[in-house]
C-alpha positions in Angstrom: 4.8 -37.0 -3.7 7.3 -37.3 -0.9 10.9 -38.6 -1.0 10.0 -42.0 0.5 7.5 -42.8 -2.2 9.9 -41.8 -4.9 12.7 -43.9 -3.3 10.5 -47.0 -3.0 9.3 -46.7 -6.6 12.9 -46.4 -7.7 13.7 -49.5 -5.6 11.0 -51.4 -7.5 12.4 -50.4 -10.8 15.9 -51.5 -9.7 14.5 -54.9 -8.5 12.7 -55.2 -11.9 15.9 -54.5 -13.9 17.8 -57.0 -11.7 15.2 -59.7 -12.3 15.3 -59.0 -16.1 19.1 -59.3 -16.0 19.2 -62.6 -14.1 16.6 -64.1 -16.3 18.3 -63.0 -19.5 21.6 -64.4 -18.3 20.1 -67.8 -17.5 19.4 -70.2 -20.3 15.7 -70.9 -20.9 14.8 -67.8 -18.9 11.3 -67.6 -20.3 10.3 -70.6 -18.3 10.8 -68.7 -15.1 8.6 -65.7 -15.9 5.8 -66.9 -13.5 8.2 -66.9 -10.5 9.7 -63.6 -11.4 6.3 -62.0 -12.0 5.2 -63.3 -8.6 8.3 -61.7 -7.0 7.6 -58.3 -8.6 3.9 -58.5 -7.6 4.8 -59.4 -4.0 7.2 -56.4 -3.8 4.3 -54.2 -5.0 1.9 -55.6 -2.4 4.6 -55.1 0.2 4.8 -51.5 -0.8 1.0 -51.3 -0.5 1.1 -52.5 3.1 3.9 -50.1 3.9 1.8 -47.2 2.5 -1.3 -48.3 4.5 0.9 -48.6 7.6 2.4 -45.2 7.2 -1.1 -43.7 6.6 -2.5 -45.3 9.8 0.6 -44.3 11.8 -0.2 -40.5 11.2 -4.0 -41.0 11.5 -5.4 -39.6 14.7 -9.1 -39.7 15.6 -8.9 -36.7 17.8 -7.4 -34.5 15.0 -9.0 -35.7 11.8 -8.4 -32.6 9.7 -4.6 -32.6 10.2 -4.2 -36.4 9.9 -6.3 -36.9 6.7 -3.4 -35.5 4.4 -1.0 -38.0 5.9 -3.5 -40.9 5.4 -4.0 -39.9 1.8 -0.2 -39.7 1.2 0.1 -43.3 2.6 -2.7 -44.5 0.3 -1.0 -42.8 -2.6 2.2 -44.8 -1.8 0.1 -48.0 -1.5 -1.6 -47.7 -4.8 1.4 -46.5 -6.7 3.6 -49.3 -5.5 0.9 -51.9 -6.4 0.5 -50.3 -9.8 4.3 -50.4 -10.5 4.6 -54.0 -9.3 1.7 -55.2 -11.4 3.0 -53.2 -14.4 6.4 -54.8 -14.2 4.9 -58.3 -14.0 2.7 -57.6 -17.0 5.7 -56.3 -19.0 7.8 -59.4 -18.1 5.1 -61.9 -19.1 4.4 -60.0 -22.3 8.0 -60.0 -23.3 8.4 -63.7 -22.5 5.3 -64.5 -24.6 6.6 -62.5 -27.5 10.0 -64.1 -27.2 8.5 -67.6 -27.2 6.4 -66.7 -30.3 9.5 -65.4 -32.1 11.6 -68.4 -31.2 9.0 -71.1 -31.4 10.3 -74.6 -31.0 9.0 -78.2 -31.2 9.7 -79.7 -27.8 8.9 -83.2 -28.7 11.3 -83.2 -31.7 14.0 -81.7 -29.5 13.5 -84.4 -26.9 13.6 -87.1 -29.5 16.8 -85.8 -31.0 18.4 -85.7 -27.5 17.2 -89.2 -26.8 18.5 -90.5 -30.2 21.9 -88.9 -29.5 21.9 -90.6 -26.1 21.0 -93.9 -27.7 23.8 -93.6 -30.2 26.3 -92.9 -27.5 24.8 -95.9 -25.6 25.3 -98.1 -28.7 28.9 -97.0 -29.0 29.4 -97.7 -25.4 27.9 -101.2 -25.8 30.4 -101.9 -28.6 33.3 -100.6 -26.5 32.6 -101.0 -22.8 29.6 -103.2 -22.4 26.7 -103.2 -20.0 28.2 -100.9 -17.3 28.6 -98.0 -19.7 25.0 -98.5 -20.9 23.6 -98.2 -17.4 25.6 -95.0 -16.9 24.2 -93.6 -20.1 20.7 -94.5 -19.1 21.2 -92.7 -15.8 22.5 -89.7 -17.7 19.5 -89.8 -19.9 17.2 -89.9 -16.8 19.0 -86.8 -15.4 18.6 -85.0 -18.6 14.8 -85.7 -18.6 14.5 -84.7 -15.0 16.3 -81.4 -15.7 13.6 -80.4 -18.1 11.6 -77.4 -16.8 8.5 -77.7 -18.9 6.6 -80.7 -17.6 4.3 -80.8 -20.6 7.3 -80.9 -22.9 8.9 -83.7 -20.9 5.8 -85.8 -20.9 5.3 -85.3 -24.6 8.9 -86.2 -25.3 8.7 -89.3 -23.2 5.6 -90.4 -25.1 7.4 -89.9 -28.4 10.4 -91.7 -27.2 8.2 -94.6 -26.0 6.6 -94.8 -29.3 9.9 -94.7 -31.0 11.2 -97.4 -28.8 8.3 -99.8 -28.7 6.6 -99.1 -32.1 5.9 -101.8 -34.6 6.9 -99.8 -37.7 10.1 -100.2 -39.6 11.4 -96.8 -38.5 11.5 -97.6 -34.8 14.8 -97.4 -33.0 14.8 -101.1 -32.0 14.1 -102.2 -35.6 16.9 -100.0 -36.8 19.2 -101.3 -34.1 18.3 -104.9 -35.0 19.0 -104.3 -38.6 22.2 -102.5 -37.7 23.4 -105.4 -35.6 22.5 -107.9 -38.3 24.6 -105.9 -40.8 27.5 -105.6 -38.4 27.3 -109.3 -37.6 27.2 -110.3 -41.2 30.0 -108.0 -42.2 32.1 -109.3 -39.3 31.3 -112.9 -40.2 32.2 -112.4 -43.8 35.4 -110.7 -42.9 36.4 -113.3 -40.4 35.5 -116.1 -42.9 37.7 -114.5 -45.6 40.7 -113.7 -43.3 40.6 -116.9 -41.4 39.9 -119.5 -44.1 42.7 -121.6 -42.8 41.4 -122.1 -39.4 37.8 -122.4 -40.5 36.7 -124.9 -37.9 37.8 -123.0 -34.8 36.7 -119.7 -36.2 33.3 -120.9 -37.2 32.8 -122.2 -33.6 33.9 -118.8 -32.2 31.7 -116.9 -34.7 28.7 -119.0 -33.8 29.3 -118.4 -30.2 29.8 -114.7 -30.9 26.6 -114.6 -33.0 24.7 -116.3 -30.2 26.1 -113.9 -27.7 25.3 -110.9 -29.8 21.8 -112.1 -30.3 21.4 -112.7 -26.6 22.7 -109.2 -25.9 20.4 -107.8 -28.5 17.4 -109.4 -26.9 18.4 -108.3 -23.4 19.0 -104.8 -24.6 15.6 -104.7 -26.3 13.9 -106.0 -23.2 15.8 -103.5 -21.0 14.9 -100.6 -23.3 11.2 -101.6 -23.2 11.1 -101.8 -19.4 13.1 -98.6 -19.1 10.8 -96.7 -21.4 7.7 -97.8 -19.5 9.2 -97.2 -16.1 10.8 -93.8 -17.1 7.5 -92.5 -18.6 5.5 -93.5 -15.5 8.0 -92.5 -12.9 8.9 -89.2 -14.5 5.3 -88.2 -15.1 4.3 -89.2 -11.6 7.3 -87.7 -9.9 7.1 -84.4 -11.7 3.3 -84.1 -11.3 3.4 -85.0 -7.5 6.3 -82.7 -6.8 4.8 -79.8 -8.8 1.4 -80.2 -7.1 3.0 -80.4 -3.6 5.2 -77.4 -4.3 2.2 -75.4 -5.6 0.1 -76.4 -2.7 2.8 -75.3 -0.2 3.4 -72.0 -1.9 -0.3 -71.3 -2.3 -1.0 -72.2 1.4 1.9 -70.0 2.6 0.8 -67.1 0.4 -2.8 -67.4 1.5 -1.9 -67.6 5.1 0.4 -64.6 5.0 -2.1 -62.6 2.9 -5.0 -63.5 5.2 -3.1 -62.5 8.3 -1.8 -59.2 6.8 -5.1 -58.2 5.1 -7.2 -59.4 8.1 -5.2 -57.4 10.6 -5.0 -54.2 8.5 -8.7 -54.3 7.6 -9.6 -54.9 11.2 -7.7 -51.8 12.2 -9.2 -49.9 9.4 -12.7 -51.1 10.4 -12.1 -50.0 14.0 -10.9 -46.6 12.8 -13.9 -46.1 10.6 -16.2 -47.1 13.6 -14.5 -44.6 15.9 -14.9 -42.0 13.1 -18.6 -42.7 12.8 -19.1 -42.5 16.6 -17.2 -39.2 16.7 -19.3 -37.8 13.8 -22.5 -38.7 15.7 -21.3 -37.0 18.9 -20.3 -33.9 16.9 -23.7 -33.8 15.3 -25.4 -34.0 18.7 -23.2 -31.2 20.0 -24.0 -29.1 17.0 -27.8 -29.7 17.5 -27.5 -28.6 21.2 -25.4 -25.6 20.2 -28.0 -24.6 17.6 -30.8 -24.9 20.3 -28.8 -22.7 22.7 -28.3 -20.1 20.0 -32.0 -20.1 19.2 -32.9 -19.6 22.9 -30.3 -16.8 23.2 -31.7 -15.1 20.1 -35.3 -15.3 21.5 -34.1 -13.9 24.8 -32.3 -11.0 23.1 -35.5 -10.3 21.1 -37.6 -10.2 24.2 -35.0 -7.9 25.9 -35.1 -5.6 22.9 -39.0 -5.4 23.0 -38.9 -4.8 26.8 -36.3 -2.1 26.4 -38.4 -0.4 23.7 -41.4 -0.5 26.0 -39.4 0.9 28.9 -38.1 3.7 26.7 -41.6 4.6 25.7 -42.9 4.5 29.3 -39.9 6.6 30.4 -40.7 9.2 27.8 -44.3 9.3 29.0 -43.1 9.6 32.6 -40.9 12.5 31.7 -43.9 14.2 30.0 -46.1 13.7 33.1 -43.3 14.8 35.4 -43.2 18.1 33.4 -47.0 18.4 33.9 -46.5 17.9 37.7 -43.8 20.6 37.7 -46.2 23.0 36.0 -48.9 22.2 38.6 -46.4 22.8 41.4 -45.4 26.1 39.8 -49.1 27.1 39.6 -49.5 26.3 43.3 -46.5 28.3 44.3 -48.2 31.8 43.9 -51.1 30.5 46.1 -48.6 29.6 48.8 -46.9 33.0 48.5 -50.3 34.7 48.8 -51.1 32.7 52.0 -47.7 33.5 53.4 -48.2 37.2 52.7 -51.6 37.2 54.3 -50.2 35.4 57.3 -47.4 38.0 57.5 -50.0 40.7 57.2 -52.0 39.2 60.1 -48.8 39.0 62.1 -47.9 42.6 61.4 -51.5 43.5 62.1 -51.2 41.8 65.5 -48.0 43.7 66.2 -49.5 47.0 65.1 -52.6 46.3 67.2 -50.5 46.4 70.4 -48.9 49.6 69.3 -52.0 51.3 67.8 -54.7 49.9 70.1 -55.9 53.4 71.0 -56.3 54.3 67.3 -58.3 51.1 66.6 -61.1 52.3 68.6 -61.4 55.4 66.5 -61.0 53.6 63.2 -63.0 50.5 64.1 -65.9 51.1 61.9 -63.8 51.9 58.9 -61.5 49.0 59.6 -64.5 46.7 60.1 -65.9 47.7 56.8 -62.6 47.5 55.0 -61.7 44.3 56.7 -65.1 42.8 55.8 -64.6 43.8 52.2 -61.0 42.6 52.2 -62.0 39.4 53.8 -64.9 38.9 51.4 -62.6 39.7 48.5 -59.9 37.4 49.9 -62.5 34.6 50.4 -63.8 35.1 46.9 -60.2 35.1 45.5 -59.4 32.1 47.7 -62.6 30.3 46.5 -61.7 31.1 42.9 -58.1 30.1 43.3 -58.9 27.0 45.3 -61.5 26.0 42.7 -59.0 26.6 39.9 -56.3 24.7 41.7 -58.8 21.9 42.6 -59.8 21.7 38.9 -56.2 21.6 37.8 -55.3 19.1 40.5 -58.2 16.9 39.4 -57.1 17.2 35.8 -53.5 16.4 36.7 -54.7 13.7 39.0 -56.7 12.1 36.2 -53.8 12.4 33.8 -51.4 11.1 36.4 -53.8 8.2 37.1 -54.0 7.3 33.4 -50.2 7.6 33.0 -49.6 5.5 36.1 -52.0 2.9 34.8 -50.2 2.7 31.5 -46.8 2.6 33.1 -48.0 0.0 35.6 -49.2 -2.2 32.7 -46.0 -1.7 30.6 -43.5 -2.1 33.5 -45.3 -4.9 35.3 -42.4 -7.3 34.8 -39.9 -4.7 35.9 -41.9 -3.7 38.9 -42.3 -7.4 39.9 -38.5 -7.8 39.8 -37.9 -4.7 41.8 -41.1 -4.8 43.8 -39.5 -4.6 47.2 -37.2 -1.7 46.3 -40.1 0.2 44.7 -42.3 -0.4 47.7 -39.6 0.8 50.1 -39.0 3.9 48.1 -42.7 4.6 47.7 -43.3 4.1 51.4 -40.4 6.4 52.2 -41.7 9.0 49.8 -45.2 8.7 51.1 -44.0 8.9 54.7 -41.9 12.0 53.9 -44.7 13.6 52.0 -47.2 12.8 54.7 -44.8 14.2 57.3 -44.3 17.4 55.3 -48.1 17.8 54.8 -48.8 17.1 58.4 -46.0 19.5 59.5 -47.3 22.1 57.1 -50.9 21.5 58.3 -49.9 21.7 62.0 -47.8 24.8 61.4 -50.6 26.5 59.5 -53.1 25.4 62.2 -50.9 26.5 65.0 -50.0 29.8 63.4 -53.5 30.6 62.4 -54.8 29.5 65.8 -52.3 31.7 67.6 -52.9 34.6 65.3 -56.7 34.3 65.5 -56.6 33.8 69.2 -54.4 36.8 69.7 -56.4 38.9 67.2 -59.7 37.7 68.7 -58.5 38.5 72.2 -57.5 42.0 71.1 -60.5 42.9 68.9 -63.2 40.7 70.4 -64.6 43.7 72.1 -64.5 45.7 69.0 -66.7 43.8 66.6 -68.6 40.5 66.8 -69.0 40.7 63.1 -65.3 40.8 62.5 -64.9 37.7 64.7 -67.6 35.9 62.8 -66.1 36.8 59.5 -62.6 35.8 60.7 -63.9 32.5 62.0 -65.6 31.9 58.7 -62.4 32.7 56.9 -60.5 30.3 59.2 -63.1 27.7 58.6 -62.6 28.0 54.8 -58.9 27.8 55.2 -59.3 24.7 57.4 -61.6 23.2 54.9 -59.1 23.9 52.1 -56.3 22.3 54.1 -58.5 19.4 55.0 -59.5 18.9 51.4 -55.8 19.1 50.3 -54.9 16.5 53.0 -57.7 14.2 51.9 -56.6 14.5 48.3 -53.0 13.7 49.2 -54.1 10.7 51.3 -56.5 9.5 48.5 -53.6 9.8 46.0 -51.3 7.7 48.2 -54.0 5.1 48.7 -54.7 4.9 45.0 -51.0 4.6 44.2 -50.6 1.9 46.8 -53.6 -0.1 45.3 -52.1 0.2 41.8 -48.7 -1.0 42.9 
């Protein structure tokens, strides 16, 4: 509870105590409890509107979470001030009711007593001052009646007074006045007759005129009282009722107009704020739905990426395994290349030695032919065996490589499609380089073998036709082997290109 709320509640209590003090100081205070209760209630309602206004001042649609506490504090002030105002009004009315119950009075009897006192004063005035004083007393009596706060009490008192004035019983005021006047007249007449016996004639005349005058005055007074009672009852009742109704209508219309304006404007603002809050909640719900969909799509994409990465990892492991197999195959082919190189060097050395030892060749031709034939045959056999073994291994590795490439092609299809151009460029470059190397090696081997064979053939053609035939057959086998190797490489390139 903030300091403003505490201050306003204390202000309400101070106003309540002030109202209690003013009513207690005024005579007949309990007749003003309705007005005082209305004042206290209006102060409470005013505090209610202040609380709602404070809550709406700090309320911001763009920042609901931080503005809700301020709105709730304003509503606390509104409800607390209303509660305090209504409680003070209830306490005031309850106390007035208890006070009236304790000090209960009879309004009609009190009004009759006041009216009788006024009549007695009027009679005394009649005896002393005449009609002018009677009219002033009647005016005073009218003012006393108009000063009454309780309209019901006034009307009841007036009816009782009218009954007392115009009744036909012996206890009516006019009957008592008539009897009193008769007694007074008789007493005065007897006194005058006793004291003025000497001047009886004159005095009797005067007494008769006085009696006549008193009787006339009595009749006039009676008629005036009857007319006055009727007019006063009707005019006071009508005047009090009309004024009270008009005053109540005016107060009620003003209160309803102010209450309608204040409540209508405040509830209109509250309705607009609630409408904007509902619209903001709908937009927030739509944004949350879109965000949930985006999170769902992102999760699915991450899951697909994870599966693709697992497949790539598995394919990469298989590629590494197959690469090791290719390395082993290359290592197996390396001794064959060394053997061919050694044999070519041997042929080159043989050519060099042939120039130097040409005279000796003629002597050792037969032995050399035999040994060369055996060596050539052995070399051919070894070459056949080695080539067969290498061909078989190459076929096996080619089959394994083909299977591996097929699996990799299936698993990495998406990746290859994305990087298709780069892969094709690299493959073309590799194929071109490999083809150039193979062609270069083939041409070098062909040129070297051709030169060596031509030189050797030119030198030893005259020695042995069989040696030339065997050498040509060996060259043919080497050429076939190189041709087969070239065809295998070309076939592998074509198969790889088709798979890609």
